[in-house]
Backbone as CSV, one residue per row, in Angstrom:
resi,resn,N_x,N_y,N_z,CA_x,CA_y,CA_z,C_x,C_y,C_z
1,MET,-15.765,17.361,-0.961,-16.454,16.907,0.242,-16.273,15.402,0.455
2,ILE,-16.367,14.611,-0.626,-16.255,13.159,-0.499,-14.855,12.764,-0.062
3,LEU,-13.829,13.373,-0.661,-12.456,13.060,-0.282,-12.182,13.459,1.159
4,VAL,-12.597,14.647,1.547,-12.396,15.095,2.931,-13.118,14.156,3.896
5,GLY,-14.338,13.786,3.561,-15.089,12.876,4.414,-14.411,11.526,4.556
6,ALA,-13.864,11.010,3.446,-13.178,9.715,3.498,-11.918,9.791,4.351
7,LEU,-11.180,10.894,4.234,-9.973,11.073,5.046,-10.323,11.138,6.528
8,LEU,-11.361,11.885,6.860,-11.773,11.997,8.263,-12.284,10.658,8.793
9,LEU,-12.976,9.915,7.952,-13.483,8.610,8.372,-12.335,7.642,8.645
10,ASP,-11.311,7.682,7.806,-10.149,6.818,8.028,-9.457,7.172,9.339
11,LEU,-9.297,8.465,9.588,-8.669,8.891,10.842,-9.513,8.505,12.047
12,GLY,-10.828,8.550,11.876,-11.709,8.328,13.016,-11.934,6.879,13.380
13,ILE,-12.147,6.019,12.363,-12.508,4.628,12.674,-11.486,3.613,12.210
14,GLY,-10.545,4.012,11.353,-9.583,3.041,10.852,-10.242,2.051,9.915
15,GLU,-9.878,0.779,10.059,-10.387,-0.248,9.163,-11.666,-0.880,9.699
16,PRO,-12.715,-0.937,8.881,-13.939,-1.623,9.308,-13.740,-3.134,9.327
17,SER,-14.659,-3.836,9.915,-14.620,-5.295,9.964,-14.678,-5.879,8.557
18,ASN,-14.058,-7.041,8.378,-14.105,-7.709,7.081,-15.525,-8.012,6.627
19,VAL,-16.433,-8.123,7.574,-17.823,-8.425,7.233,-18.418,-7.348,6.330
20,CYS,-18.014,-6.102,6.552,-18.574,-4.998,5.760,-17.500,-4.258,4.961
21,HIS,-16.402,-4.951,4.645,-15.312,-4.304,3.905,-15.270,-4.834,2.472
22,PRO,-15.453,-3.971,1.462,-15.437,-4.432,0.072,-14.143,-5.127,-0.336
23,VAL,-12.999,-4.714,0.221,-11.742,-5.375,-0.125,-11.770,-6.835,0.314
24,ALA,-12.345,-7.109,1.476,-12.459,-8.493,1.945,-13.358,-9.302,1.019
25,TRP,-14.453,-8.694,0.549,-15.343,-9.398,-0.378,-14.616,-9.706,-1.689
26,ILE,-13.893,-8.709,-2.192,-13.152,-8.896,-3.442,-12.077,-9.960,-3.264
27,GLY,-11.367,-9.910,-2.144,-10.335,-10.901,-1.881,-10.892,-12.312,-1.821
28,ALA,-12.060,-12.466,-1.212,-12.683,-13.790,-1.135,-13.055,-14.297,-2.525
29,ALA,-13.610,-13.417,-3.360,-13.986,-13.813,-4.720,-12.754,-14.158,-5.552
30,LEU,-11.718,-13.338,-5.449,-10.480,-13.623,-6.174,-9.868,-14.933,-5.702
31,GLY,-9.895,-15.171,-4.401,-9.326,-16.402,-3.863,-9.995,-17.637,-4.443
32,ARG,-11.316,-17.619,-4.542,-12.025,-18.760,-5.131,-11.641,-18.948,-6.597
33,ALA,-11.530,-17.842,-7.321,-11.177,-17.931,-8.741,-9.752,-18.440,-8.923
34,PHE,-8.824,-17.948,-8.133,-7.435,-18.385,-8.257,-7.277,-19.858,-7.885
35,ARG,-8.005,-20.309,-6.871,-7.894,-21.719,-6.474,-8.441,-22.657,-7.550
36,ALA,-9.423,-22.173,-8.310,-10.016,-23.002,-9.364,-9.228,-22.947,-10.670
37,ALA,-8.310,-22.018,-10.799,-7.578,-21.813,-12.052,-6.446,-22.833,-12.192
38,PRO,-6.039,-23.128,-13.430,-4.916,-24.051,-13.640,-3.603,-23.444,-13.152
39,ARG,-2.730,-24.292,-12.612,-1.446,-23.813,-12.098,-0.256,-24.523,-12.726
40,GLN,-0.515,-25.542,-13.541,0.560,-26.285,-14.182,0.962,-25.607,-15.486
41,GLY,2.264,-25.606,-15.769,2.760,-24.964,-16.967,2.909,-23.461,-16.776
42,ARG,2.976,-22.761,-17.898,3.182,-21.310,-17.838,2.064,-20.522,-18.528
43,LEU,1.765,-20.895,-19.761,0.839,-20.085,-20.547,-0.580,-20.123,-19.988
44,ARG,-1.085,-21.327,-19.702,-2.466,-21.425,-19.212,-2.658,-20.683,-17.889
45,PRO,-1.770,-20.871,-16.903,-1.933,-20.085,-15.673,-1.837,-18.584,-15.914
46,PHE,-0.907,-18.170,-16.781,-0.759,-16.737,-17.048,-2.032,-16.162,-17.657
47,LEU,-2.559,-16.834,-18.678,-3.774,-16.340,-19.328,-4.961,-16.377,-18.370
48,SER,-5.037,-17.428,-17.564,-6.132,-17.522,-16.592,-6.062,-16.387,-15.587
49,GLY,-4.852,-16.112,-15.089,-4.683,-15.015,-14.138,-5.039,-13.678,-14.750
50,ALA,-4.646,-13.487,-16.019,-4.962,-12.227,-16.695,-6.471,-12.056,-16.850
51,VAL,-7.164,-13.138,-17.207,-8.622,-13.068,-17.367,-9.295,-12.777,-16.030
52,ILE,-8.842,-13.451,-14.968,-9.448,-13.251,-13.646,-9.294,-11.803,-13.196
53,VAL,-8.073,-11.293,-13.280,-7.820,-9.924,-12.816,-8.531,-8.912,-13.704
54,GLY,-8.439,-9.105,-15.015,-9.099,-8.174,-15.925,-10.605,-8.156,-15.746
55,ALA,-11.195,-9.347,-15.595,-12.647,-9.418,-15.419,-13.077,-8.807,-14.095
56,ALA,-12.320,-9.089,-13.029,-12.686,-8.555,-11.712,-12.562,-7.037,-11.679
57,ALA,-11.449,-6.516,-12.212,-11.261,-5.062,-12.221,-12.285,-4.391,-13.127
58,GLY,-12.518,-4.985,-14.304,-13.482,-4.406,-15.231,-14.900,-4.416,-14.686
59,ALA,-15.292,-5.531,-14.069,-16.644,-5.622,-13.516,-16.841,-4.637,-12.370
60,THR,-15.816,-4.501,-11.526,-15.909,-3.557,-10.408,-16.028,-2.128,-10.915
61,ALA,-15.194,-1.780,-11.906,-15.254,-0.427,-12.465,-16.604,-0.175,-13.133
62,TRP,-17.091,-1.156,-13.899,-18.382,-0.986,-14.581,-19.505,-0.789,-13.571
63,LEU,-19.488,-1.573,-12.497,-20.523,-1.448,-11.476,-20.539,-0.041,-10.889
64,LEU,-19.353,0.517,-10.648,-19.281,1.849,-10.047,-19.562,2.953,-11.060
65,VAL,-19.261,2.726,-12.331,-19.661,3.687,-13.364,-21.178,3.824,-13.375
66,TRP,-21.860,2.698,-13.195,-23.323,2.725,-13.143,-23.831,3.272,-11.807
67,ALA,-23.171,2.887,-10.703,-23.693,3.214,-9.372,-23.403,4.648,-8.945
68,THR,-22.296,5.229,-9.412,-21.926,6.566,-8.941,-22.986,7.615,-9.263
69,PRO,-23.500,7.706,-10.499,-24.581,8.674,-10.747,-25.830,8.377,-9.919
70,ALA,-26.106,7.090,-9.702,-27.272,6.736,-8.887,-27.094,7.225,-7.454
71,MET,-25.875,7.061,-6.920,-25.608,7.543,-5.562,-25.698,9.060,-5.500
72,ALA,-25.228,9.726,-6.549,-25.258,11.190,-6.561,-26.682,11.736,-6.528
73,SER,-27.635,10.928,-6.965,-29.033,11.383,-6.979,-29.741,11.160,-5.645
74,LEU,-29.040,10.562,-4.683,-29.669,10.221,-3.406,-29.397,11.235,-2.303
75,GLY,-28.847,12.389,-2.660,-28.595,13.417,-1.656,-27.533,12.994,-0.659
76,TRP,-27.769,13.313,0.627,-26.763,13.035,1.649,-26.505,11.543,1.825
77,LEU,-27.510,10.715,1.594,-27.309,9.272,1.687,-26.317,8.798,0.628
78,GLY,-26.444,9.344,-0.574,-25.510,9.002,-1.637,-24.112,9.502,-1.362
79,VAL,-24.010,10.705,-0.793,-22.694,11.240,-0.417,-22.042,10.338,0.622
80,ALA,-22.824,9.904,1.615,-22.289,9.023,2.655,-21.801,7.704,2.058
81,ALA,-22.542,7.173,1.092,-22.135,5.923,0.446,-20.827,6.101,-0.312
82,GLN,-20.674,7.231,-1.007,-19.437,7.480,-1.747,-18.258,7.692,-0.803
83,ILE,-18.491,8.363,0.311,-17.438,8.540,1.314,-16.980,7.181,1.830
84,TRP,-17.938,6.316,2.129,-17.610,4.988,2.636,-16.807,4.185,1.612
85,LEU,-17.235,4.220,0.363,-16.538,3.466,-0.671,-15.124,3.993,-0.897
86,LEU,-14.951,5.306,-0.900,-13.617,5.852,-1.095,-12.723,5.526,0.088
87,LYS,-13.247,5.650,1.310,-12.448,5.323,2.477,-11.978,3.865,2.428
88,CYS,-12.870,2.963,2.002,-12.506,1.545,1.950,-11.490,1.244,0.852
89,ALA,-11.314,2.172,-0.089,-10.330,1.978,-1.152,-8.912,2.285,-0.697
90,PHE,-8.762,2.981,0.421,-7.411,3.245,0.938,-7.362,2.960,2.428
91,SER,-6.141,2.825,2.940,-5.974,2.541,4.366,-4.683,3.168,4.855
92,LEU,-4.817,4.211,5.640,-3.653,4.834,6.261,-3.624,4.538,7.758
93,HIS,-4.749,4.744,8.413,-4.841,4.503,9.855,-4.471,3.058,10.199
94,GLY,-4.990,2.104,9.420,-4.711,0.700,9.691,-3.241,0.369,9.552
95,LEU,-2.587,0.921,8.524,-1.161,0.689,8.315,-0.341,1.205,9.481
96,LEU,-0.607,2.433,9.898,0.160,3.029,10.987,-0.086,2.293,12.301
97,SER,-1.312,1.875,12.537,-1.633,1.162,13.775,-0.913,-0.179,13.845
98,THR,-0.858,-0.877,12.723,-0.193,-2.174,12.695,1.300,-2.030,12.958
99,ALA,1.933,-1.051,12.319,3.360,-0.830,12.549,3.625,-0.388,13.978
100,ARG,2.701,0.367,14.540,2.861,0.814,15.930,2.826,-0.378,16.893
101,ALA,2.041,-1.393,16.569,1.997,-2.596,17.405,3.343,-3.320,17.386
102,VAL,3.995,-3.348,16.228,5.333,-3.940,16.139,6.316,-3.138,16.979
103,GLN,6.233,-1.821,16.878,7.119,-0.955,17.661,6.953,-1.205,19.157
104,ARG,5.714,-1.289,19.612,5.467,-1.503,21.046,6.032,-2.842,21.511
105,ALA,5.877,-3.874,20.690,6.400,-5.189,21.066,7.921,-5.172,21.168
106,LEU,8.578,-4.527,20.219,10.040,-4.434,20.276,10.489,-3.608,21.470
107,ALA,9.809,-2.501,21.726,10.177,-1.645,22.858,10.025,-2.385,24.183
108,ALA,9.069,-3.319,24.238,8.851,-4.095,25.464,9.771,-5.304,25.550
109,GLY,10.605,-5.508,24.535,11.510,-6.647,24.533,10.857,-7.958,24.141
110,ASP,9.650,-7.900,23.595,8.917,-9.111,23.214,9.146,-9.387,21.729
111,LEU,10.293,-9.987,21.417,10.668,-10.210,20.028,9.716,-11.183,19.335
112,ASN,9.273,-12.205,20.034,8.363,-13.173,19.410,7.059,-12.511,18.975
113,ARG,6.518,-11.652,19.824,5.278,-10.961,19.454,5.520,-10.013,18.290
114,ALA,6.673,-9.335,18.294,7.004,-8.434,17.191,7.118,-9.207,15.882
115,ARG,7.759,-10.386,15.933,7.853,-11.223,14.732,6.467,-11.623,14.231
116,THR,5.611,-12.000,15.168,4.257,-12.414,14.794,3.483,-11.268,14.160
117,GLU,3.555,-10.098,14.767,2.823,-8.933,14.254,3.289,-8.564,12.855
118,VAL,4.603,-8.513,12.656,5.110,-8.074,11.355,4.833,-9.121,10.284
119,GLY,4.888,-10.409,10.652,4.614,-11.462,9.687,3.143,-11.615,9.366
120,LEU,2.300,-11.342,10.344,0.861,-11.506,10.163,0.246,-10.367,9.366
121,HIS,0.768,-9.157,9.544,0.094,-7.978,8.998,0.890,-7.185,7.957
122,LEU,2.217,-7.316,7.933,2.989,-6.365,7.130,3.812,-6.978,6.004
123,VAL,4.428,-8.138,6.210,5.319,-8.690,5.181,4.991,-10.151,4.922
124,SER,5.426,-10.643,3.760,5.183,-12.040,3.399,6.392,-12.922,3.667
125,ARG,7.545,-12.333,3.955,8.751,-13.127,4.195,8.633,-13.905,5.513
126,PRO,9.359,-15.025,5.657,9.381,-15.739,6.942,9.965,-14.836,8.030
127,THR,9.344,-14.834,9.197,9.780,-13.920,10.258,10.248,-14.623,11.524
128,SER,10.121,-15.949,11.588,10.407,-16.645,12.846,11.867,-16.536,13.268
129,GLY,12.776,-16.337,12.311,14.190,-16.260,12.654,14.768,-14.859,12.610
130,LEU,13.932,-13.840,12.468,14.424,-12.470,12.351,14.881,-11.929,13.698
131,GLY,15.979,-11.172,13.678,16.412,-10.452,14.861,15.623,-9.170,15.018
132,ALA,15.843,-8.470,16.121,15.081,-7.248,16.399,15.294,-6.202,15.315
133,ASP,16.535,-6.043,14.844,16.797,-5.046,13.811,16.146,-5.434,12.488
134,GLU,16.074,-6.739,12.200,15.442,-7.190,10.961,13.924,-7.015,11.023
135,VAL,13.342,-7.228,12.193,11.910,-6.976,12.359,11.615,-5.494,12.172
136,ALA,12.447,-4.645,12.789,12.264,-3.199,12.641,12.395,-2.789,11.180
137,SER,13.386,-3.359,10.489,13.573,-3.040,9.076,12.356,-3.452,8.260
138,ALA,11.843,-4.659,8.499,10.679,-5.136,7.751,9.474,-4.228,7.963
139,ALA,9.267,-3.792,9.204,8.133,-2.910,9.496,8.284,-1.570,8.792
140,ILE,9.478,-1.002,8.838,9.717,0.301,8.214,9.590,0.204,6.696
141,GLU,10.133,-0.867,6.111,10.008,-1.068,4.672,8.538,-1.124,4.262
142,SER,7.753,-1.878,5.021,6.338,-2.036,4.691,5.583,-0.720,4.809
143,VAL,5.866,0.037,5.863,5.215,1.336,6.043,5.521,2.251,4.859
144,ALA,6.787,2.278,4.449,7.181,3.144,3.338,6.545,2.695,2.026
145,GLU,6.627,1.390,1.740,6.090,0.887,0.478,4.579,1.052,0.402
146,ASN,3.908,0.800,1.520,2.446,0.838,1.509,1.871,2.244,1.510
147,LEU,2.706,3.264,1.690,2.206,4.618,1.469,1.726,4.756,0.034
148,THR,2.404,4.048,-0.889,2.010,4.097,-2.295,0.679,3.406,-2.527
149,ASP,0.639,2.084,-2.301,-0.573,1.359,-2.693,-1.689,1.430,-1.667
150,GLY,-1.351,1.820,-0.434,-2.390,1.938,0.566,-3.055,3.295,0.619
151,PHE,-2.399,4.320,0.032,-2.959,5.667,0.152,-2.817,6.500,-1.119
152,VAL,-1.583,6.747,-1.549,-1.366,7.688,-2.651,-2.027,7.205,-3.941
153,ALA,-1.831,5.943,-4.302,-2.366,5.451,-5.577,-3.892,5.487,-5.638
154,PRO,-4.613,4.922,-4.658,-6.077,4.991,-4.770,-6.624,6.410,-4.766
155,VAL,-6.009,7.299,-3.982,-6.472,8.689,-3.972,-6.191,9.348,-5.319
156,LEU,-5.015,9.074,-5.895,-4.682,9.643,-7.200,-5.651,9.156,-8.273
157,PHE,-5.929,7.858,-8.300,-6.869,7.340,-9.296,-8.266,7.912,-9.086
158,TYR,-8.642,8.135,-7.839,-9.939,8.766,-7.572,-9.970,10.187,-8.128
159,LEU,-8.889,10.937,-7.929,-8.846,12.309,-8.427,-8.948,12.365,-9.944
160,VAL,-8.347,11.384,-10.615,-8.296,11.416,-12.076,-9.588,10.887,-12.706
161,LEU,-10.073,9.741,-12.215,-11.209,9.086,-12.878,-12.298,8.612,-11.915
162,GLY,-12.258,9.062,-10.681,-13.344,8.777,-9.757,-13.286,7.401,-9.107
163,LEU,-14.381,7.040,-8.458,-14.456,5.765,-7.739,-14.209,4.541,-8.626
164,PRO,-14.684,4.510,-9.885,-14.406,3.327,-10.706,-12.913,3.055,-10.857
165,ALA,-12.120,4.092,-11.071,-10.678,3.905,-11.226,-10.021,3.521,-9.911
166,ALA,-10.442,4.155,-8.820,-9.864,3.826,-7.513,-10.094,2.365,-7.169
167,TRP,-11.277,1.863,-7.473,-11.580,0.482,-7.124,-11.030,-0.520,-8.127
168,ALA,-10.899,-0.144,-9.390,-10.207,-1.018,-10.339,-8.760,-1.204,-9.889
169,TYR,-8.139,-0.107,-9.456,-6.781,-0.207,-8.918,-6.751,-1.117,-7.703
170,ARG,-7.713,-0.945,-6.794,-7.712,-1.749,-5.574,-7.853,-3.234,-5.875
171,VAL,-8.649,-3.590,-6.890,-8.785,-4.994,-7.282,-7.448,-5.547,-7.756
172,VAL,-6.772,-4.823,-8.639,-5.478,-5.276,-9.159,-4.464,-5.408,-8.030
173,ASN,-4.421,-4.425,-7.150,-3.468,-4.451,-6.050,-3.750,-5.605,-5.088
174,THR,-5.021,-5.887,-4.843,-5.387,-7.014,-3.982,-4.969,-8.336,-4.613
175,ALA,-5.190,-8.480,-5.913,-4.776,-9.695,-6.612,-3.262,-9.862,-6.557
176,ASP,-2.538,-8.776,-6.746,-1.077,-8.833,-6.666,-0.622,-9.266,-5.277
177,ALA,-1.262,-8.744,-4.245,-0.899,-9.115,-2.875,-1.180,-10.588,-2.600
178,MET,-2.145,-11.161,-3.298,-2.514,-12.557,-3.063,-1.627,-13.538,-3.817
179,VAL,-1.314,-13.251,-5.081,-0.614,-14.251,-5.908,0.563,-13.679,-6.695
180,GLY,0.873,-12.406,-6.544,1.896,-11.794,-7.385,3.309,-11.951,-6.868
181,TYR,3.719,-13.197,-6.609,5.049,-13.444,-6.053,5.875,-14.306,-6.996
182,ARG,7.189,-14.092,-6.982,8.098,-14.944,-7.737,8.230,-16.294,-7.034
183,GLY,8.211,-17.359,-7.826,8.332,-18.689,-7.255,7.018,-19.184,-6.680
184,GLY,6.972,-20.467,-6.372,5.770,-21.033,-5.777,4.739,-21.424,-6.816
185,GLU,3.669,-22.054,-6.365,2.682,-22.616,-7.276,1.861,-21.563,-8.010
186,PHE,1.821,-20.335,-7.487,1.003,-19.290,-8.111,1.825,-18.335,-8.986
187,GLU,3.101,-18.659,-9.244,3.974,-17.690,-9.915,3.391,-17.200,-11.233
188,TYR,3.046,-18.118,-12.127,2.566,-17.695,-13.448,1.111,-17.257,-13.403
189,LEU,0.344,-17.800,-12.484,-1.029,-17.346,-12.304,-1.066,-15.885,-11.858
190,GLY,-0.059,-15.469,-11.102,-0.040,-14.110,-10.572,0.749,-13.107,-11.380
191,LYS,1.374,-13.550,-12.482,2.245,-12.632,-13.227,1.485,-11.460,-13.835
192,ALA,0.303,-11.701,-14.361,-0.460,-10.603,-14.964,-0.809,-9.561,-13.912
193,ALA,-1.244,-10.016,-12.738,-1.564,-9.079,-11.658,-0.332,-8.300,-11.234
194,ALA,0.808,-8.992,-11.134,2.035,-8.329,-10.693,2.488,-7.273,-11.692
195,ARG,2.467,-7.619,-12.982,2.922,-6.658,-13.992,1.955,-5.486,-14.109
196,LEU,0.658,-5.752,-14.019,-0.318,-4.663,-14.092,-0.202,-3.759,-12.873
197,ASP,0.034,-4.350,-11.712,0.229,-3.556,-10.502,1.471,-2.677,-10.633
198,ASP,2.550,-3.241,-11.191,3.753,-2.435,-11.432,3.432,-1.239,-12.321
199,LEU,2.682,-1.478,-13.384,2.350,-0.412,-14.328,1.500,0.673,-13.668
200,LEU,0.485,0.260,-12.935,-0.414,1.232,-12.310,0.278,2.054,-11.230
201,ASN,1.336,1.502,-10.636,2.022,2.208,-9.549,3.219,3.040,-10.006
202,LEU,3.499,3.073,-11.301,4.674,3.811,-11.770,4.642,5.275,-11.336
203,VAL,3.546,5.944,-11.568,3.432,7.355,-11.170,3.179,7.504,-9.672
204,PRO,2.224,6.770,-9.088,1.979,6.934,-7.648,3.202,6.684,-6.776
205,ALA,4.032,5.706,-7.125,5.205,5.408,-6.293,6.177,6.573,-6.265
206,ARG,6.346,7.226,-7.391,7.284,8.347,-7.440,6.703,9.573,-6.733
207,LEU,5.401,9.757,-6.849,4.763,10.843,-6.097,4.829,10.567,-4.593
208,ALA,4.647,9.306,-4.202,4.745,8.952,-2.783,6.155,9.186,-2.263
209,ALA,7.159,8.889,-3.094,8.540,9.144,-2.683,8.779,10.638,-2.481
210,LEU,8.235,11.459,-3.374,8.361,12.913,-3.200,7.666,13.369,-1.920
211,ALA,6.502,12.785,-1.643,5.802,13.126,-0.401,6.627,12.723,0.814
212,LEU,7.286,11.564,0.743,8.141,11.131,1.853,9.325,12.067,2.039
213,VAL,9.909,12.510,0.946,11.016,13.468,1.049,10.534,14.750,1.723
214,ALA,9.360,15.224,1.317,8.799,16.427,1.943,8.484,16.177,3.411
215,GLY,7.920,15.010,3.708,7.646,14.673,5.101,8.911,14.564,5.918
216,ALA,9.951,13.995,5.320,11.228,13.871,6.019,11.853,15.231,6.277
217,ALA,11.636,16.178,5.371,12.175,17.522,5.578,11.600,18.165,6.830
218,LEU,10.390,17.756,7.206,9.742,18.314,8.393,9.917,17.441,9.629
219,ALA,10.138,16.127,9.434,10.159,15.211,10.579,11.451,14.426,10.733
220,ALA,12.361,14.516,9.752,13.614,13.749,9.840,14.689,14.467,9.024
221,ASP,15.147,13.851,7.926,16.202,14.439,7.096,15.786,14.357,5.630
222,GLY,15.204,15.420,5.109,14.693,15.425,3.751,15.774,15.366,2.695
223,ARG,16.865,16.059,2.923,17.937,16.078,1.922,18.538,14.687,1.739
224,ARG,18.775,14.004,2.856,19.334,12.653,2.760,18.306,11.680,2.178
225,ALA,17.030,11.897,2.465,15.982,11.047,1.892,15.984,11.143,0.370
226,LEU,16.085,12.352,-0.160,16.109,12.543,-1.608,17.352,11.915,-2.219
227,ARG,18.487,12.138,-1.593,19.743,11.597,-2.119,19.715,10.066,-2.157
228,THR,19.229,9.457,-1.096,19.201,7.996,-1.024,18.183,7.414,-1.996
229,ALA,17.044,8.069,-2.150,16.040,7.592,-3.107,16.595,7.604,-4.527
230,ARG,17.274,8.643,-4.889,17.846,8.736,-6.234,18.936,7.694,-6.448
231,ARG,19.700,7.406,-5.409,20.829,6.485,-5.547,20.421,5.011,-5.488
232,ASP,19.472,4.673,-4.590,19.219,3.262,-4.272,17.891,2.714,-4.789
233,HIS,17.079,3.536,-5.455,15.730,3.074,-5.800,15.721,1.861,-6.715
234,ALA,16.768,1.693,-7.531,16.786,0.596,-8.499,17.347,-0.704,-7.926
235,LEU,17.662,-0.729,-6.644,18.264,-1.922,-6.051,17.243,-2.999,-5.706
236,THR,15.964,-2.694,-5.780,14.927,-3.694,-5.523,14.443,-4.298,-6.838
237,ALA,13.875,-5.497,-6.757,13.340,-6.143,-7.959,12.142,-5.379,-8.504
238,SER,11.373,-4.770,-7.627,10.215,-3.983,-8.043,10.663,-2.657,-8.643
239,PRO,10.024,-2.216,-9.740,10.369,-0.907,-10.304,9.830,0.257,-9.484
240,ASN,9.035,-0.039,-8.467,8.374,1.018,-7.704,8.733,1.052,-6.225
241,ALA,8.803,-0.104,-5.582,8.961,-0.148,-4.123,10.244,0.518,-3.656
242,GLY,11.299,0.431,-4.468,12.581,0.991,-4.060,12.550,2.489,-3.839
243,TRP,11.668,3.198,-4.528,11.619,4.654,-4.377,11.248,5.067,-2.958
244,THR,10.165,4.519,-2.443,9.733,4.932,-1.107,10.590,4.307,-0.015
245,MET,11.009,3.060,-0.202,11.828,2.424,0.828,13.192,3.094,0.938
246,ALA,13.801,3.414,-0.201,15.096,4.089,-0.165,14.964,5.489,0.424
247,ALA,13.885,6.183,0.077,13.663,7.509,0.664,13.553,7.418,2.179
248,MET,12.852,6.404,2.673,12.712,6.248,4.117,14.037,5.882,4.769
249,ALA,14.816,5.016,4.126,16.132,4.675,4.672,16.979,5.928,4.828
250,GLY,16.966,6.787,3.813,17.719,8.030,3.903,17.174,8.969,4.951
251,ALA,15.862,9.049,5.052,15.244,9.933,6.047,15.675,9.568,7.458
252,LEU,15.792,8.268,7.721,16.127,7.796,9.064,17.623,7.637,9.288
253,GLY,18.396,7.589,8.205,19.829,7.356,8.343,20.147,5.940,8.768
254,VAL,19.359,4.965,8.254,19.552,3.562,8.613,19.667,2.719,7.347
255,VAL,20.039,1.457,7.543,20.055,0.480,6.465,18.778,-0.345,6.544
256,LEU,18.025,-0.389,5.458,16.859,-1.261,5.349,17.242,-2.412,4.432
257,GLU,17.135,-3.624,4.960,17.676,-4.768,4.226,16.757,-5.972,4.309
258,LYS,16.536,-6.581,3.155,15.936,-7.905,3.072,17.045,-8.826,2.598
259,PRO,17.594,-9.654,3.491,18.765,-10.464,3.137,18.554,-11.262,1.856
260,GLY,19.529,-11.162,0.962,19.458,-11.864,-0.303,18.660,-11.155,-1.372
261,ALA,18.051,-10.017,-1.027,17.211,-9.308,-2.000,17.689,-7.878,-2.235
262,TYR,17.864,-7.092,-1.184,18.299,-5.707,-1.353,18.854,-5.169,-0.042
263,ARG,19.613,-4.096,-0.183,20.159,-3.364,0.964,20.097,-1.885,0.599
264,LEU,19.281,-1.127,1.299,19.031,0.271,0.965,19.545,1.177,2.070
265,GLY,20.143,2.298,1.667,20.613,3.266,2.645,21.973,2.915,3.204
266,GLU,22.379,3.702,4.169,23.670,3.479,4.820,23.569,3.959,6.259
267,GLY,24.419,3.404,7.094,24.401,3.772,8.501,24.188,2.558,9.380
268,ARG,23.437,2.722,10.435,23.239,1.669,11.439,21.966,0.871,11.146
269,PRO,21.815,-0.285,11.793,20.555,-1.021,11.687,19.433,-0.264,12.395
270,PRO,18.196,-0.433,11.966,17.079,0.285,12.595,16.661,-0.351,13.920
271,THR,16.006,0.445,14.750,15.489,-0.009,16.038,14.004,0.330,16.134
272,ASP,13.413,-0.012,17.273,12.007,0.333,17.480,11.788,1.843,17.453
273,VAL,12.784,2.605,17.894,12.675,4.065,17.863,12.526,4.550,16.424
274,ASP,13.243,3.912,15.511,13.165,4.309,14.104,11.797,4.002,13.503
275,ILE,11.143,2.948,13.983,9.774,2.697,13.522,8.896,3.894,13.870
276,GLY,9.048,4.403,15.089,8.268,5.570,15.499,8.540,6.780,14.630
277,VAL,9.809,7.008,14.295,10.149,8.143,13.430,9.561,7.931,12.036
278,SER,9.631,6.694,11.533,9.073,6.419,10.204,7.573,6.683,10.170
279,LEU,6.893,6.392,11.267,5.454,6.658,11.327,5.168,8.153,11.275
280,ARG,6.006,8.936,11.925,5.829,10.397,11.859,6.084,10.909,10.449
281,VAL,7.125,10.388,9.815,7.437,10.811,8.448,6.278,10.476,7.511
282,VAL,5.756,9.259,7.617,4.644,8.850,6.757,3.395,9.674,7.054
283,ALA,3.138,9.943,8.326,1.960,10.743,8.685,2.049,12.140,8.088
284,VAL,3.217,12.755,8.169,3.397,14.092,7.591,3.292,14.024,6.072
285,ALA,3.924,13.008,5.473,3.859,12.850,4.017,2.422,12.666,3.551
286,ALA,1.664,11.843,4.264,0.265,11.618,3.900,-0.560,12.883,4.073
287,ALA,-0.280,13.643,5.128,-1.005,14.898,5.346,-0.731,15.881,4.213
288,LEU,0.522,15.954,3.783,0.865,16.841,2.670,0.191,16.380,1.382
289,ALA,0.238,15.067,1.122,-0.401,14.531,-0.081,-1.909,14.761,-0.050
290,ALA,-2.513,14.567,1.116,-3.956,14.785,1.244,-4.313,16.245,1.023
291,THR,-3.475,17.140,1.521,-3.725,18.572,1.326,-3.693,18.929,-0.153
292,VAL,-2.689,18.413,-0.857,-2.598,18.657,-2.298,-3.826,18.090,-3.007
293,ALA,-4.249,16.889,-2.605,-5.408,16.261,-3.238,-6.681,17.068,-3.008
294,VAL,-6.881,17.530,-1.782,-8.084,18.308,-1.465,-8.081,19.629,-2.222
295,VAL,-6.936,20.304,-2.255,-6.839,21.575,-2.980,-7.082,21.351,-4.469
296,THR,-6.509,20.273,-5.010,-6.714,19.961,-6.422,-8.187,19.740,-6.727
297,THR,-8.866,19.018,-5.843,-10.298,18.780,-6.024,-11.083,20.087,-6.000
298,ALA,-10.743,20.968,-5.057,-11.457,22.242,-4.931,-11.224,23.135,-6.150
299,VAL,-9.985,23.180,-6.625,-9.647,24.048,-7.754,-10.272,23.544,-9.050
300,SER,-10.367,22.226,-9.191,-10.861,21.653,-10.446,-12.369,21.755,-10.597
301,ARG,-13.062,22.158,-9.556,-14.524,22.279,-9.630,-14.943,23.490,-10.469
């Protein structure tokens, strides 16, 4: 019931305001801690980052280990609270809506707005000099990659160990999104978050890739998605992101490329039309994954 309710809530309202969103609260707390942490050298920033992420994830999990039984004793009010917390741990509607805004801007010929949308909401790379095909590629890459950490991983952790695990994962993933980048002043401060995020996503990323292949079989080209994922998944620096991005490149029959970093798939450059197809593939993949999750929950009772 809680998982179904969270899925319906995500479809119905999308992302709540930051004022009442636990991820925003966690991000604000992490931001203060990271800004106060040492950044010079290697060892001190690394250890500081590890302590910050470990303490934040551990405290969040402990709080929910204590709170979940308390919520369960509150009847329908407690169920509603658990639905809200689980919904806030994942985001599918928000991801698809953001990518759709990029698609609309490209379709209208407004490249500057498309660059702004993709840079503001989807990718961390500089976008001011991207061409239309590069903007489309960035949007599609983000949609594919975020199926893992935005949906499959938190739902999987919830199925295995409940809300404490789902939210411990969300804390680590949020920290990685904030400071887990190569180069720059936060490189060593963010290494613990980045490596832990890689570890936690090892299984979810591969399951998300399988879901994308299944979704592509219904909405695009599943056979080519599987072939491309197997061939190109190791071309990215991340041990996980390449699986879903390569699967999507194969599903669409396009090249997804971050210049100087990776080139996935084969064929033509992507267009705004391909963003729309990628959204359908992800929607079908998420629906299939959600169905498996709901059935698993029902059977395990």
